[in-house]
C-alpha positions in Angstrom: -0.4 0.1 0.3 2.6 2.3 1.1 4.5 1.7 -2.6 0.9 2.8 -4.5 -0.1 5.7 -1.8 0.7 8.9 -4.4 2.0 11.5 -2.3 5.7 13.0 -2.8 7.3 11.6 0.6 9.7 8.8 1.7 8.7 5.5 1.6 9.0 4.9 5.3 7.0 7.7 6.0 4.0 6.5 4.0 4.2 3.3 5.7 4.0 5.1 8.8 1.1 7.2 7.4 -1.1 4.1 6.6 -0.6 2.2 9.9 -1.6 5.2 11.8 -4.3 5.9 9.7 -4.9 1.7 10.2 -4.9 1.8 14.1 -7.5 4.3 14.4 -10.2 3.3 17.2 -13.4 4.3 14.6 -11.3 2.1 11.5 -12.9 -1.3 11.2 -13.1 -4.4 9.0 -16.8 -3.9 8.4 -16.4 -0.2 7.5 -13.4 -0.5 5.1 -12.8 -4.4 4.0 -15.9 -5.7 3.7 -17.1 -3.5 1.2 -14.1 -4.2 -0.9 -14.5 -7.6 -0.8 -18.2 -7.1 -1.9 -16.9 -5.1 -4.6 -15.1 -7.6 -5.7 -17.1 -10.7 -5.7 -19.1 -8.4 -7.3 -17.2 -8.1 -10.4 -15.7 -11.6 -10.2 -18.6 -13.6 -9.1 -21.9 -13.3 -10.5 -24.6 -13.3 -8.6 -26.0 -16.9 -7.4 -22.5 -18.2 -8.6 -21.2 -20.6 -6.0 -18.6 -19.3 -4.1 -15.9 -21.4 -2.2 -15.2 -20.3 1.4 -12.2 -22.0 3.2 -11.6 -21.7 6.7 -8.1 -22.6 8.2 -6.4 -22.0 11.2 -2.6 -21.2 11.3 0.7 -21.0 13.9 3.6 -18.8 13.5 5.7 -19.1 16.8 3.0 -18.1 19.4 0.5 -16.2 17.0 -2.6 -18.4 16.3 -4.7 -17.1 13.4 -8.2 -18.2 12.6 -8.8 -17.1 8.9 -11.8 -17.2 6.6 -10.9 -17.0 2.7 -12.5 -17.1 -0.7 -11.2 -19.5 -3.2 -10.5 -17.9 -6.5 -8.5 -18.2 -9.3 -6.7 -21.5 -7.6 -5.8 -19.2 -5.0 -7.1 -18.6 -1.5 -8.1 -14.5 -1.1 -7.9 -13.9 2.9 -11.2 -11.4 3.7 -11.3 -12.2 7.9 -9.6 -12.9 10.5 -9.1 -13.1 14.8 -5.9 -13.7 16.1 -6.9 -16.2 18.5 -5.6 -15.6 22.2 -4.2 -19.2 23.0 -2.0 -21.8 21.4 -3.9 -24.8 19.5 -6.9 -25.8 17.6 -9.3 -23.6 17.9 -13.1 -24.6 18.8 -17.0 -24.0 17.8 -16.9 -21.0 19.4 -14.5 -19.6 17.8 -15.5 -20.7 14.7 -19.0 -19.4 14.8 -17.4 -16.0 15.6 -15.6 -15.5 12.2 -18.5 -17.0 10.0 -20.8 -14.4 11.7 -18.7 -11.7 10.7 -17.5 -13.2 7.2 -20.8 -15.1 6.2 -23.2 -12.1 5.6 -20.4 -11.3 2.6 -21.7 -13.7 0.8 -25.9 -13.6 1.3 -26.0 -13.0 -2.7 -24.7 -16.6 -3.6 -24.7 -19.9 -2.9 -22.1 -20.6 -0.4 -19.7 -23.7 0.1 -17.0 -23.9 2.9 -14.6 -26.5 2.8 -12.3 -27.4 5.9 -10.0 -29.8 7.1 -10.5 -31.9 9.9 -10.0 -29.5 12.5 -13.5 -28.1 11.6 -14.8 -31.8 11.4 -17.7 -31.2 13.8 -21.2 -32.2 14.6 -21.7 -28.9 16.1 -20.1 -26.9 13.1 -21.8 -28.4 10.3 -25.5 -28.4 12.4 -24.8 -24.2 12.5 -24.1 -24.0 8.8 -26.9 -26.4 8.0 -29.3 -23.9 9.8 -27.5 -21.6 8.3 -28.2 -22.7 4.8 -24.7 -22.9 4.1 -23.3 -25.8 2.1 -19.8 -27.7 3.3 -17.6 -30.3 2.8 -15.6 -31.0 6.5 -13.1 -32.9 5.6 -13.1 -36.0 8.7 -10.8 -37.7 10.7 -9.3 -40.7 9.3 -11.0 -42.3 12.9 -14.3 -41.7 11.4 -13.1 -43.4 8.2 
C-alpha cells in the first residue's frame, strides 16, 4: 500500500502514515474492508454463482490465526481473520464468531465452506446447515 500511495514523501513515512491510519479506533473491518470484498465479489463472481469459502487456522510461533478466505483462480484470498488468544486448535465458538462476521458478505451467493479435519464437528455442520450454507468438512481418519 505504501508503494502505491501517491504522496511525495519517503517510503517509510508513507508506511507509517498508513499504519497510523489503520490503527485508528473508529476504523474497523466491517466499514473499510468488507465493502471492498463485496465489490470484488460483484466483479469476479456473478450473482447466484457458487463461492467456495475456506476456514483454516495457522500458527506462526506464538501467533494463532483463524482465517476465512475465498477460493479464486486457484488461490485462497483472505477476507477475515481473528487472532486467537491461545495456542492450539480452535473451538466451535471461535469458528462461529469468524463465520458470523464473514458469511453476511456472501448473502447473494450459494456458499460452500471447505475445511480440514480441525473443523470436522457435528456442531459446526448443524450450525452451517441452519445458516443454509453448504459445506465439505474433511473427516478425521478415525471416522473413516
